[in-house]
N, C-alpha and C positions, 0 to 999 in steps of 0.2 A: 847837237843832239837832235835826232829826227823826231818830230811830233807824231806819235803813233795814233793820235785821235783823228787825223785827217784822212780823206780818201787818197789813194795813190794818184800822183800827178807826175808826168814826165819831167817837169821842172825841178822836182825833188832829186833827180839823179844827175850825175855829172854831164856836162854839156856835150861831150863827145858821143854820148849815147844817142842823141837826136838823129844824127846822120845815119847811124847803124840801123836804127829802128825804122826810119823812113824808107830805106832801100829794101824793097821786098825781094827776097831771094826766091830761087826756084821752088823751095819748099812750100811757098804759099801761092805761087803762080801756076802750079801743076794741076791741071784738070784731072789727071789720073789719080792724084792723091785725094782730091775731093770726091771723085767717083767711088774710090775705095771706101772712103768714110761713109758715104750715103748707103751703098749697097751692103757693106758688112754690118754697119750699125743697125740698119733696118732688119736684116736677117737675124742678127744676134738678139735684137729686142723681141722679135716674134718668138724666137726659140726659147728665151729665158722668161717669157711672160708668165708662165705658170709659177716659176720660182719667185718672181717678183711679187706676185700676189700672196704667196705663202709667207715670204719675208715681211711684207707689209702687215699681214695679220699678226705675225709674231711680235713685231715692234709695238703694235697697238696693245696687245695683251700684256707685254712685258712691263710697260710703264706709260704714264700719262704723257701726252704731247703729240705733236704732228708726226706723220710717217716719215716725211722728208726733212732733212736739214738743208736749208738753202743758205749758202754763205757767199759773200762777195769776194771774188778773187780777181786777179789781173789777167786780161786776155791780150789778144793781138794788138800791138801798138801801144800797150799800156792802158787800154780802156778797161774799166771794171766790168765784169760779167757776174752773173748769178749761177753758181754751180750747185747741182743737185746731188745729194747723197742720202742713203737711208740713215735715219737718226740712230746712232749707236751710243750717244752720250746723254746723260741726264741734264746737262747744261748745254746751251747752244751759244757759243761765243762768236761774235761778229763785230767786234769793236776795236779799240786801240790796244788791247792786251789779250792776245789769243795764245793759249798754251798749246804746245805740241802734245799729241797723245803719247803717253809713256807706257812702258812695258807693264807696270804694276798699277796703271791708272784704273781706278774703280769705276770711272765714268763710262768705260768703253765696253761695247758688246764685242767681246774678244773674238768669237768665231767669225762674225761678219767682217770684222776688220782684218783678221789674219788671212781669211780666204779672199779678201777684196770684194766680196759680194756687196758690201756697202757702197762701192763705186759704180755699180751697174746702172743706176739712174742717170749717170752722166752720158749714157747713150742718147738721152734726150737732148743734152747739150750739143752732141755731135750732129744730130739731125737738124738742130736749130742753126748750126753753122758757126757757133762761137767757141767750139772745141773740135779737136781732131782725135782720131783713135790713137795716134802716136804724136808725141810732141813733149815739150817741157811740162812737167807737172805744175799746175797752178798753185800758188801759195796764197794764204790769207793776205789781205791788203796790209795789215799791220806788219806781217813778216817781210813783205816786199819793201816796205819803207825802211824797216830796221836794217835788213841785210843789204839793201840797195845803197846804203850809206857806208857800208863796210867792205863789200866784196867788189873788186874791180870787174867791170863789164857785166855786172849783174843784170842790168836792164836790157842787154843785148839779147837775152833769152825771149824778150817780147817780140822779136822779129817773126815768130811763128805762133800759130794758134796753140794754146796749151793742149796737152794730150791726156787721155785716160792712162796711158802707159808711156814710157819713154826710154831712151838709151840709158839714162842714169839708173832707172829702176831695175832694168834687166841686168845691170852690172853690179847689183847689190847695194846701190846707194839709195836706200829706202828706210823709212822708219824715223824714229826720233833723232833730232839733231843734237849731238852732245857737245860740239865745239864749232867754232867758226870755220875750221878747216873742212868739216863735214859739208857745210854749205858751199864752200869754194869748190870742192870736188864735184858736187852736183851741178853747179853752174858751169863748170868746165865741160862736163859731159853734155849739158843742154846746148851749149854753144857749138860744141864739136858736131852734134847731131845736125844743127841748122847749117853749118858750114860745109858738111860733107853729105848732105841728104841725098838719097836716091829712093826710087820706088821700091827697089829690092831691099833696101835697109828697113823700110817700114814693114815689109813682109817678114823679114827675119825677126824684128822686134816683137811683132804680134805673135809669131810662132813661139818664141822664147818665153813670152809672157804667159802663154797658155800652158807651157810645159813646166816652167820653173818659178817665175816671179810671183805668182799668186800665193805660193806657199813658202816664201822666204821667211826665215826665222826672225828677220828684223821687222816684219810687218805686224803692227799692233795698233 
C-alpha cells in the first residue's frame, strides 16, 4: 500500500521508469516549444488580465479565504511544483487524501471550473518554466503516489513538463475519475503525446482547447 502522506518520490515508482524519465525527449529539448510557451502565455496573460481581476474580486466577495489555491503537484522528472488556480472550493486539500472534484460537489465554483477559467493563473507557472501550455495535466501528489502504484508506466508521463491542457483533455478524458480504467486511458494519452510530439501537435491541441475542451460536459 502506498503511503499517501509522503511527497512524491521517483523511488516510489517501478524501477524501469527511471531510465524513461532521465531520457529527455524532443518534447522538452525543443526551443520552439518553449518559445511558443513564453510568447503565447505572455500575450494571453495580458489579454485576460481584466478578466483575472474581475474573477479575483468575485472570489473574495463569494467566500473567505485567499484568491489563489496553490497545490503541490508533480512536474518534470518527478519534481514537485506549486501550481496556481483560482480558489473555487471552500476547503483546500494538499495532503495525503485529496478528493477529485465531483459533478455535485458543493465545494466547487461551478462556472469557473466548467469554463476552465480557474486554470488561467497557471499561465504564471508557464512563464516560470515549470509548466507548459500543452502537456500531461499535473495531478496532486497523493494521486500520483496512489495511481503510480497501480497504473503501468504512470511515471513515464513525467518526461515532459505538465500542461494547462493536453491530448487527453481534448480527447474527452477530463473530469472526475470514476474507475482505474479512466486513469489508464489518461496516462496512455499522456505518454502517446510525449512519444509522438511535434510542434504542429501543440498548435492543434491549443486550437481544439479553445474551441471545444473548455466547455466539455465532463468539466466540473
